[in-house]
TORBA-492972 format. One line per 2 residues: their letters; for each residue x, y, z of N, C-alpha, C, O. Coordinates in steps of 0.1 Angstrom, whole numbers, m for minus. Layout:
<sites>
A = X/Y/Z/X/Y/Z/X/Y/Z/X/Y/Z | ...
</sites>
This chain:
<sites>
MA = 352/m444/119/338/m442/125/337/m429/133/327/m422/135 | 350/m426/139/350/m414/147/348/m401/138/341/m392/142
LH = 354/m402/126/351/m391/116/338/m390/113/333/m378/112 | 330/m400/111/316/m401/107/308/m394/119/299/m386/116
RL = 311/m398/131/303/m392/142/307/m377/143/298/m369/146 | 319/m373/141/323/m358/141/315/m352/130/308/m342/134
TM = 314/m357/119/307/m350/107/293/m350/111/287/m339/109 | 286/m360/117/272/m360/121/271/m349/132/261/m341/131
AL = 279/m348/141/278/m338/152/278/m323/145/270/m315/148 | 288/m321/136/289/m309/129/277/m305/122/272/m294/123
HR = 272/m316/114/259/m315/107/247/m309/117/240/m300/114 | 247/m317/127/235/m313/137/237/m299/141/228/m291/141
LT = 250/m294/145/253/m281/150/248/m271/139/242/m261/143 | 252/m274/126/250/m265/115/235/m263/114/229/m252/112
MA = 228/m275/115/212/m274/114/207/m265/125/199/m256/123 | 211/m268/137/206/m260/149/209/m246/147/200/m237/148
LH = 221/m242/142/225/m228/139/215/m222/128/211/m211/128 | 213/m230/119/205/m226/107/190/m223/112/185/m212/109
RL = 185/m232/121/171/m230/125/171/m217/135/161/m209/134 | 182/m215/143/184/m203/151/183/m190/143/175/m181/146
TM = 191/m191/131/192/m179/122/178/m177/116/174/m165/115 | 171/m187/112/157/m185/106/148/m179/116/141/m170/113
AL = 149/m184/129/141/m179/138/143/m164/141/134/m156/144 | 155/m161/141/159/m147/143/156/m138/131/153/m127/134
HR = 157/m142/119/153/m136/107/136/m134/109/132/m123/107 | 129/m143/112/115/m141/112/112/m130/123/104/m121/121
LT = 118/m132/134/116/m122/145/120/m108/140/113/m99/143 | 131/m106/133/135/m94/126/126/m88/117/124/m76/117
MA = 120/m97/108/109/m93/99/97/m89/106/91/m78/102 | 92/m96/117/80/m92/124/82/m78/131/73/m70/131
LH = 94/m76/136/97/m64/143/97/m53/133/93/m42/136 | 103/m55/121/103/m46/110/89/m41/107/86/m29/106
RL = 81/m51/104/66/m49/100/60/m41/111/53/m31/107 | 62/m44/124/57/m38/135/60/m22/135/51/m14/137
TK = 73/m19/133/78/m6/133/72/2/121/70/14/122 | 69/m5/110/64/2/99/49/5/101/43/15/96
ML = 43/m4/109/28/m2/112/27/7/123/16/14/124 | 37/9/132/35/18/145/30/31/141/20/36/146
PL = 37/39/131/31/52/129/17/52/126/10/61/131 | 13/42/118/m2/43/114/m11/40/126/m22/46/127
VL = m6/31/135/m14/29/147/m14/41/156/m25/44/161 | m4/47/158/m3/59/166/m12/69/160/m19/76/167
KS = m11/71/147/m19/82/140/m34/79/142/m41/88/146 | m39/67/139/m53/63/142/m56/65/156/m67/70/160
MV = m47/61/165/m50/64/180/m52/78/182/m62/82/189 | m43/87/178/m43/102/179/m57/106/174/m64/113/181
LK = m60/102/161/m73/106/156/m84/103/164/m93/111/166 | m85/90/169/m96/86/179/m98/94/190/m109/97/194
ID = m85/98/196/m85/106/208/m90/121/205/m96/127/214 | m87/126/192/m91/139/188/m106/139/185/m113/149/188
VV = m111/129/181/m126/127/178/m133/127/191/m142/135/194 | m128/119/200/m135/118/215/m133/132/220/m143/137/225
YV = m122/139/219/m120/152/225/m130/162/220/m136/170/228 | m131/162/206/m139/172/200/m154/169/204/m162/178/206
DF = m158/156/204/m171/152/209/m173/159/222/m183/165/224 | m164/157/231/m165/161/244/m167/176/245/m175/180/253
LI = m159/183/237/m161/199/237/m174/202/232/m181/210/237 | m178/196/222/m192/200/216/m204/196/225/m213/204/225
NY = m203/185/233/m214/181/242/m214/188/254/m224/192/260 | m202/190/259/m202/194/275/m197/209/278/m197/213/290
V = m194/216/266/m188/229/269/m199/238/264/m197/251/265
</sites>
């Protein structure tokens, strides 16, 4: 019976590690997608700022 309990404990540990690995993988994937999107987001933000700035120049200068 001791062997069985040991096996079960190892199994639970393996499952926990697997879940942790999966969570880390999902986190990594999310971060990867974020870093891929970041340049686009920054570009669109800069474009918005440019538009606002040009608008400001046209109207107030």
